[in-house]
C-alpha positions as CSV (number, residue, x, y, z in Angstrom):
1,M,-44.4,16.6,3.7
2,V,-43.7,19.2,1.0
3,D,-42.0,21.3,3.7
4,H,-39.1,18.9,3.9
5,L,-38.1,19.0,0.2
6,P,-34.9,21.0,-0.5
7,L,-35.4,24.2,-2.5
8,K,-32.0,23.9,-4.1
9,P,-30.4,20.9,-5.7
10,A,-27.6,19.3,-3.6
11,P,-24.2,20.7,-4.4
12,E,-22.1,18.6,-6.7
13,P,-19.1,17.1,-5.0
14,T,-15.9,18.9,-5.8
15,R,-13.4,17.2,-8.1
16,P,-9.9,16.6,-6.9
17,T,-7.4,19.2,-7.9
18,R,-3.9,18.4,-9.3
19,A,-2.4,19.2,-5.9
20,T,-4.8,16.8,-4.2
21,L,-4.0,14.0,-6.7
22,T,-0.2,14.7,-6.4
23,L,-0.5,14.5,-2.6
24,L,-2.5,11.3,-2.9
25,V,-0.1,9.5,-5.3
26,G,2.9,10.7,-3.3
27,R,1.6,9.4,0.0
28,V,0.4,6.0,-1.3
29,T,3.5,5.5,-3.4
30,T,5.8,6.3,-0.5
31,I,4.1,3.7,1.7
32,K,4.2,1.1,-1.0
33,L,7.9,1.8,-1.7
34,G,8.7,1.7,2.0
35,Y,6.8,-1.5,2.4
36,W,8.6,-3.3,-0.4
37,A,12.0,-1.9,0.4
38,A,11.8,-3.0,4.0
39,L,10.8,-6.5,3.1
40,T,13.4,-6.7,0.4
41,A,16.2,-5.6,2.7
42,T,15.0,-8.0,5.4
43,E,14.8,-11.0,3.0
44,A,18.2,-10.2,1.6
45,V,19.9,-9.9,5.0
46,L,18.1,-12.7,6.8
47,P,20.2,-15.6,5.5
48,I,23.3,-13.7,6.5
49,V,22.1,-13.1,10.0
50,D,20.4,-16.5,10.4
51,A,22.4,-19.3,8.7
52,R,19.8,-22.0,9.2
53,P,18.3,-23.7,6.1
54,F,15.4,-22.0,4.4
55,A,12.7,-24.3,5.8
56,E,13.8,-23.5,9.3
57,R,14.1,-19.8,8.6
58,F,10.9,-19.3,6.7
59,P,8.6,-18.9,9.7
60,L,10.8,-16.0,10.8
61,S,10.3,-14.5,7.3
62,L,6.5,-14.9,7.7
63,A,6.5,-13.3,11.1
64,I,8.6,-10.3,9.9
65,T,6.3,-9.9,6.9
66,L,3.2,-9.8,9.1
67,V,4.8,-7.2,11.4
68,V,5.9,-5.0,8.5
69,T,2.5,-5.4,6.8
70,A,0.7,-4.4,10.0
71,F,2.9,-1.3,10.3
72,A,2.4,-0.4,6.7
73,L,-1.4,-0.7,7.0
74,A,-1.4,1.5,10.2
75,W,0.8,4.1,8.3
76,T,-1.6,3.9,5.4
77,R,-4.6,4.7,7.6
78,V,-2.8,7.7,9.3
79,A,-1.5,9.0,6.0
80,A,-5.0,8.9,4.4
81,R,-6.5,11.0,7.2
82,A,-3.7,13.4,7.8
83,P,-4.3,16.9,6.6
84,D,-1.9,18.8,4.4
85,R,-1.3,22.5,5.1
86,M,-1.7,23.4,1.4
87,V,-4.3,21.0,0.2
88,G,-6.4,20.3,3.3
89,V,-7.7,16.8,3.7
90,L,-8.0,14.2,1.1
91,R,-11.7,13.5,0.2
92,R,-13.1,10.2,-0.9
93,S,-14.5,10.4,-4.4
94,I,-14.5,8.1,-7.4
95,P,-11.6,10.0,-9.1
96,T,-9.6,9.9,-5.9
97,V,-10.1,6.2,-5.3
98,A,-9.4,5.4,-8.9
99,T,-6.2,7.4,-8.8
100,T,-5.2,5.6,-5.6
101,F,-5.3,2.3,-7.4
102,A,-4.3,3.2,-10.9
103,A,-1.4,5.7,-10.6
104,T,0.2,4.1,-7.6
105,T,0.2,0.7,-9.2
106,V,1.9,2.1,-12.3
107,V,4.4,4.2,-10.3
108,A,5.3,1.8,-7.5
109,S,4.8,-1.8,-8.7
110,P,8.2,-2.1,-10.3
111,A,9.6,-1.7,-6.8
112,S,8.4,-5.2,-6.0
113,L,10.8,-6.7,-8.6
114,P,13.9,-6.8,-6.4
115,L,11.9,-8.7,-3.8
116,L,10.9,-11.2,-6.5
117,I,14.6,-11.7,-7.4
118,V,15.4,-12.3,-3.7
119,E,12.5,-14.7,-3.2
120,R,13.3,-16.6,-6.4
121,E,16.8,-17.1,-5.0
122,R,15.2,-18.4,-1.8
123,S,13.0,-20.8,-3.7
124,L,16.2,-22.4,-5.2
125,E,18.1,-22.4,-1.9
126,G,19.4,-25.9,-1.2
127,C,17.9,-27.4,-4.3
128,G,19.8,-29.7,-6.7
129,F,17.6,-28.8,-9.7
130,G,14.6,-26.6,-10.1
131,T,12.4,-24.9,-7.5
132,C,12.0,-26.8,-4.2
133,H,10.7,-23.9,-2.0
134,T,7.5,-22.7,-3.7
135,E,6.5,-21.0,-0.4
136,A,9.0,-18.3,-1.1
137,L,7.3,-17.4,-4.4
138,V,3.8,-17.6,-2.8
139,L,5.1,-15.2,-0.1
140,W,6.2,-12.8,-2.9
141,V,2.7,-13.0,-4.5
142,A,1.0,-12.3,-1.2
143,I,3.3,-9.3,-0.6
144,L,2.6,-8.1,-4.1
145,A,-1.1,-8.3,-3.5
146,V,-0.8,-6.4,-0.2
147,G,1.1,-3.6,-1.9
148,T,-1.0,-3.5,-5.0
149,I,-4.5,-4.1,-3.6
150,V,-4.6,-4.0,0.2
151,I,-2.6,-0.8,0.9
152,P,-4.4,1.3,-1.7
153,G,-7.7,-0.2,-0.5
154,V,-7.1,0.7,3.1
155,F,-6.0,4.2,1.9
156,A,-9.1,4.7,-0.1
157,A,-11.4,3.4,2.7
158,S,-9.6,5.6,5.2
159,L,-10.1,8.9,3.3
160,H,-12.5,11.4,4.7
161,A,-16.0,11.1,3.2
162,E,-17.0,14.0,1.0
163,R,-19.6,15.2,3.5
164,D,-17.2,14.9,6.5
165,A,-14.1,16.5,5.0
166,R,-13.2,20.1,5.7
167,S,-10.5,22.2,4.2
168,L,-7.8,23.8,6.2
169,G,-8.3,27.4,5.1
170,H,-9.3,26.9,1.4
């Protein structure tokens, strides 16, 4: 059994470089900003295009949100695995995954605020006093969770494992 012991210690995984982390933050932030911008624009335009009351229009909002979310998650998976000609492929490591969540949350989360304003307006639509459509605010919380937790999570899970990743010339 001694014959199967390695003679050298296993190489330590490489740490992400600044270029790698910049690429990572740029990709995830772009996806999150695109996701929130698409839903904000849709929610802002929907009452103009569909003049029905909020309660009748809300299922359409949910359907659009699900379609946009599915598209964003597919885009996330592709972006995490796509090689860059300068950096190579993004490798999954603790610093890379931590950066995926931390930096992109700080950079992109304020982009969800316009959608909050639109959804708050929807929650008051047709009300005499106070909020009568809490489902609009629940939808915003769900969209915020997708952008803050699910998209970075899918990105991190989709990254190449350290042992499988290969550089493109570096």
